[in-house]
C-alpha positions as CSV (number, residue, x, y, z in Angstrom):
1,X,175.3,59.4,-12.9
2,X,175.8,60.9,-16.5
3,X,178.9,58.8,-16.8
4,X,177.2,55.6,-16.0
5,X,174.6,56.2,-18.6
6,X,177.1,57.0,-21.3
7,X,179.2,54.0,-20.3
8,X,176.3,51.4,-20.2
9,X,174.9,53.0,-23.6
10,X,178.5,52.4,-25.2
11,X,178.6,48.8,-23.6
12,X,175.1,48.1,-25.2
13,X,176.2,49.2,-28.5
14,X,179.5,47.1,-28.4
15,X,177.6,44.1,-27.2
16,X,175.3,44.5,-30.1
17,X,178.3,44.3,-32.4
18,X,179.7,41.1,-30.5
19,X,176.3,39.4,-31.1
20,X,176.3,40.2,-34.9
21,X,180.0,39.0,-35.2
22,X,179.5,36.1,-33.2
23,X,176.0,34.6,-34.3
24,X,174.9,36.8,-37.2
25,X,172.7,39.9,-37.4
26,X,169.5,37.7,-37.6
27,X,169.9,36.5,-34.0
28,X,166.6,36.9,-32.4
29,X,165.9,40.0,-30.4
30,X,169.5,41.4,-31.1
31,X,168.2,45.0,-32.0
32,X,167.1,45.3,-28.4
33,X,170.7,46.3,-27.5
34,X,170.4,49.2,-30.1
35,X,167.3,50.3,-28.6
36,X,168.6,50.1,-25.0
37,X,171.9,51.9,-26.2
38,X,169.8,54.9,-27.9
39,X,167.6,55.2,-24.7
40,X,170.9,55.4,-22.4
41,X,172.3,57.9,-24.6
42,X,169.0,60.0,-24.6
43,X,169.0,59.8,-20.9
44,X,172.6,60.7,-20.5
45,X,172.0,63.9,-22.9
46,X,169.0,64.9,-20.7
47,X,170.9,64.5,-17.7
48,X,173.9,66.5,-19.1
49,X,171.6,69.6,-19.9
50,X,169.2,69.2,-17.1
51,X,170.5,72.1,-15.0
52,X,169.9,74.3,-17.8
53,X,166.2,73.7,-18.3
54,X,165.5,72.6,-14.7
55,X,163.2,75.6,-14.2
56,X,161.2,74.7,-17.0
57,X,160.5,71.2,-16.0
58,X,157.6,70.5,-13.6
59,X,158.2,68.7,-10.6
60,X,155.5,66.3,-11.3
61,X,157.1,65.3,-14.7
62,X,160.4,64.8,-13.0
63,X,159.0,62.7,-10.1
64,X,157.1,60.7,-12.7
65,X,160.0,60.0,-15.1
66,X,162.3,59.1,-12.1
67,X,159.4,56.7,-10.7
68,X,158.9,55.1,-14.1
69,X,162.6,54.3,-14.6
70,X,163.2,52.8,-11.1
71,X,160.0,50.8,-11.5
72,X,161.3,49.4,-14.7
73,X,164.8,48.7,-13.2
74,X,163.3,47.0,-10.1
75,X,161.0,44.7,-12.1
76,X,164.1,43.8,-14.4
77,X,166.2,43.1,-11.3
78,X,163.5,40.9,-9.6
79,X,162.9,38.8,-12.7
80,X,166.6,38.3,-13.2
81,X,167.1,37.2,-9.6
82,X,164.0,34.8,-10.0
83,X,165.8,33.3,-13.1
84,X,169.0,33.1,-11.2
85,X,167.5,31.0,-8.3
86,X,166.1,28.4,-11.0
87,X,169.5,28.0,-12.4
88,X,170.0,25.1,-9.5
89,X,168.7,22.1,-11.3
90,X,167.2,18.8,-9.8
91,X,168.7,16.5,-12.2
92,X,169.7,14.0,-9.5
93,X,166.2,13.2,-8.7
94,X,164.5,10.5,-11.0
95,X,161.5,11.5,-13.3
96,X,159.1,9.3,-15.2
97,X,159.2,11.6,-18.1
98,X,161.6,14.5,-18.8
99,X,160.6,17.0,-21.6
100,X,163.5,18.2,-23.7
101,X,162.7,21.7,-25.0
102,X,163.7,22.3,-28.8
103,X,165.9,25.2,-29.9
104,X,166.9,26.4,-33.4
105,X,168.2,24.0,-35.9
106,X,169.9,25.7,-38.9
107,X,169.2,23.5,-41.7
108,X,170.3,20.4,-40.1
109,X,172.9,21.6,-37.9
110,X,172.1,21.9,-34.1
111,X,172.5,25.4,-32.6
112,X,174.8,25.7,-29.6
113,X,171.7,26.0,-27.5
114,X,170.1,23.0,-28.5
115,X,173.6,21.0,-28.4
116,X,173.8,22.0,-24.7
117,X,170.3,21.0,-23.8
118,X,171.0,17.5,-25.6
119,X,174.2,17.1,-23.6
120,X,172.2,17.6,-20.5
121,X,169.5,15.1,-21.7
122,X,172.2,12.6,-22.6
123,X,173.8,12.8,-19.2
124,X,170.4,12.4,-17.5
125,X,169.1,9.5,-19.6
126,X,172.4,7.5,-18.9
127,X,172.0,8.0,-15.2
128,X,168.2,7.5,-15.3
129,X,167.6,4.6,-18.1
130,X,163.9,4.2,-17.1
131,X,163.3,7.9,-17.8
132,X,161.3,8.6,-21.1
133,X,162.5,11.7,-23.0
134,X,159.8,13.7,-24.6
135,X,161.6,15.5,-27.4
136,X,159.5,18.6,-28.0
137,X,159.9,21.1,-31.0
138,X,158.3,21.6,-34.6
139,X,159.9,22.9,-37.8
140,X,160.7,26.7,-38.0
141,X,161.9,28.9,-40.9
142,X,165.3,27.8,-42.0
143,X,165.0,24.3,-40.6
144,X,165.2,21.3,-42.8
145,X,163.7,19.0,-40.2
146,X,161.6,19.3,-36.9
147,X,163.8,20.2,-33.9
148,X,162.3,16.9,-32.4
149,X,163.7,14.9,-35.2
150,X,167.1,16.4,-34.9
151,X,167.2,15.8,-31.1
152,X,166.2,12.1,-31.8
153,X,169.0,11.7,-34.3
154,X,171.4,13.1,-31.9
155,X,170.5,11.0,-29.0
156,X,169.9,7.9,-30.9
157,X,173.7,8.2,-32.3
158,X,174.9,8.6,-28.8
159,X,173.2,5.5,-27.7
160,X,169.7,6.3,-26.5
161,X,167.2,3.4,-27.3
162,X,164.1,4.4,-29.3
163,X,162.1,3.0,-26.5
164,X,163.3,5.7,-24.2
165,X,162.2,8.6,-26.7
166,X,159.0,10.2,-27.5
167,X,158.8,12.8,-30.3
168,X,156.5,16.0,-30.3
169,X,156.7,17.7,-33.7
170,X,153.8,20.2,-33.7
171,X,155.1,22.9,-31.3
172,X,156.3,26.4,-32.2
173,X,156.6,28.1,-29.0
174,X,157.5,27.2,-25.2
175,X,153.7,27.0,-24.3
176,X,153.0,24.8,-27.1
177,X,156.0,22.6,-26.4
178,X,154.6,21.8,-22.9
179,X,150.8,21.6,-23.9
180,X,151.4,19.1,-26.6
181,X,154.2,17.1,-24.6
182,X,151.5,16.8,-22.0
183,X,149.1,15.3,-24.4
184,X,151.6,12.8,-25.5
185,X,152.7,11.8,-21.8
186,X,148.8,11.4,-21.1
187,X,148.5,9.2,-24.1
188,X,151.2,7.0,-23.2
189,X,150.2,6.8,-19.6
190,X,146.7,5.7,-20.4
191,X,148.0,2.8,-22.6
192,X,150.7,1.9,-20.0
193,X,148.0,1.7,-17.2
194,X,145.4,-0.2,-19.2
195,X,148.2,-2.9,-19.8
196,X,149.0,-2.9,-16.3
197,X,145.3,-3.5,-15.3
198,X,144.9,-6.1,-18.0
199,X,148.0,-8.2,-16.6
200,X,146.9,-7.6,-13.0
201,X,143.3,-8.6,-13.6
202,X,144.5,-11.8,-15.5
203,X,146.5,-12.8,-12.3
204,X,143.4,-12.0,-10.0
205,X,144.8,-8.9,-8.7
206,X,143.1,-5.3,-8.6
207,X,145.2,-2.3,-9.8
208,X,145.1,1.0,-7.9
209,X,142.8,3.8,-9.4
210,X,144.4,6.2,-11.7
211,X,144.1,9.1,-9.3
212,X,146.3,7.4,-6.9
213,X,149.2,6.9,-9.3
214,X,151.4,9.8,-9.4
215,X,154.0,10.5,-12.0
216,X,157.1,13.1,-11.9
217,X,157.9,15.2,-14.9
218,X,161.1,17.0,-15.6
219,X,162.0,19.8,-18.1
220,X,165.4,20.1,-19.6
221,X,166.0,23.4,-21.1
222,X,168.5,26.2,-20.8
223,X,169.3,27.6,-17.4
224,X,168.0,31.1,-18.1
225,X,164.7,29.5,-19.5
226,X,164.0,27.3,-16.5
227,X,161.7,29.6,-14.5
228,X,159.3,30.4,-17.5
229,X,159.1,26.8,-18.6
230,X,158.3,25.7,-15.0
231,X,155.6,28.5,-14.7
232,X,153.9,27.6,-18.0
233,X,154.2,23.8,-17.2
234,X,152.3,24.3,-13.9
235,X,149.9,26.6,-15.7
236,X,149.0,23.9,-18.4
237,X,148.6,21.2,-15.4
238,X,151.6,19.0,-15.8
239,X,152.2,17.3,-12.5
240,X,155.1,16.9,-10.3
241,X,157.3,19.4,-12.4
242,X,161.0,19.8,-11.9
243,X,163.3,22.0,-13.8
244,X,166.9,20.6,-15.1
245,X,169.1,23.4,-16.2
246,X,171.5,22.9,-19.1
247,X,174.3,25.5,-19.6
248,X,174.2,28.3,-22.1
249,X,176.5,29.9,-24.7
250,X,178.6,32.1,-22.5
251,X,178.9,34.8,-25.0
252,X,175.2,35.2,-25.6
253,X,174.2,34.5,-21.8
254,X,173.5,38.2,-21.3
255,X,171.5,38.6,-24.6
256,X,169.4,35.4,-23.6
257,X,169.0,36.6,-20.0
258,X,167.6,40.1,-21.1
259,X,165.5,38.6,-23.9
260,X,163.9,36.1,-21.5
261,X,162.9,38.8,-19.0
262,X,160.9,40.3,-21.7
263,X,159.4,36.9,-22.6
264,X,158.5,36.3,-19.0
265,X,156.6,39.6,-18.7
266,X,154.9,38.8,-22.3
267,X,153.8,35.2,-21.2
268,X,152.6,36.6,-17.8
269,X,150.5,39.4,-19.4
270,X,148.8,36.9,-21.8
271,X,148.2,34.4,-19.1
272,X,150.6,31.5,-20.3
273,X,152.1,31.3,-16.8
């Protein structure tokens, strides 16, 4: 048992070095690997000297510590399994709208994560030319343009017509991505349905009530992010939501998965999902 704690402590420390070398020390949430490494080293040290101080440690404290560590591990594993289940995308189903969630833009250069999401969006749009892509993402620190604008330029350069894209440029989080995208979709749907009613009325036909008209909405995001995005979308009331998983950077996938676990627990705690 002691060996495992030392082993995983060294692994976390090494992986932190890989992250820094691969994507820079400013990588979001990267210090968590230093924290995990330190915690594992402390636990390994405690286990190593445990027999010497066992008589001084109360049974209640021992049971409480083991229970807490087990509970944390079980929660982490359950969340990661739920994330893994959502890796399977439903991109073969046609949606009326697909929200493409933004990711970091360095100046005007797309991050790998955003490139992967746009590759999936491009693939989807070519198969489903009637689907409207809602490009969602505001402008953050170090970005010379909004993420939505960067996505628009990329997709337009690859042949996606302007009529197939909507830009949402105000959001700064996944929750805001979905809330503001929902408002854009509602606004467009209201105009579209009014046009249909006017055309049908001019021809002497009655159009169905809005409550009888349903739409399908998809979300394109990284595979590790699909679970949280879908849960937040349902919370905000987006109808008929489906997840469409884009691939992730293979080197940073483990980091993103661990970071996402904390993000899911945080959003669940504050009521975003």
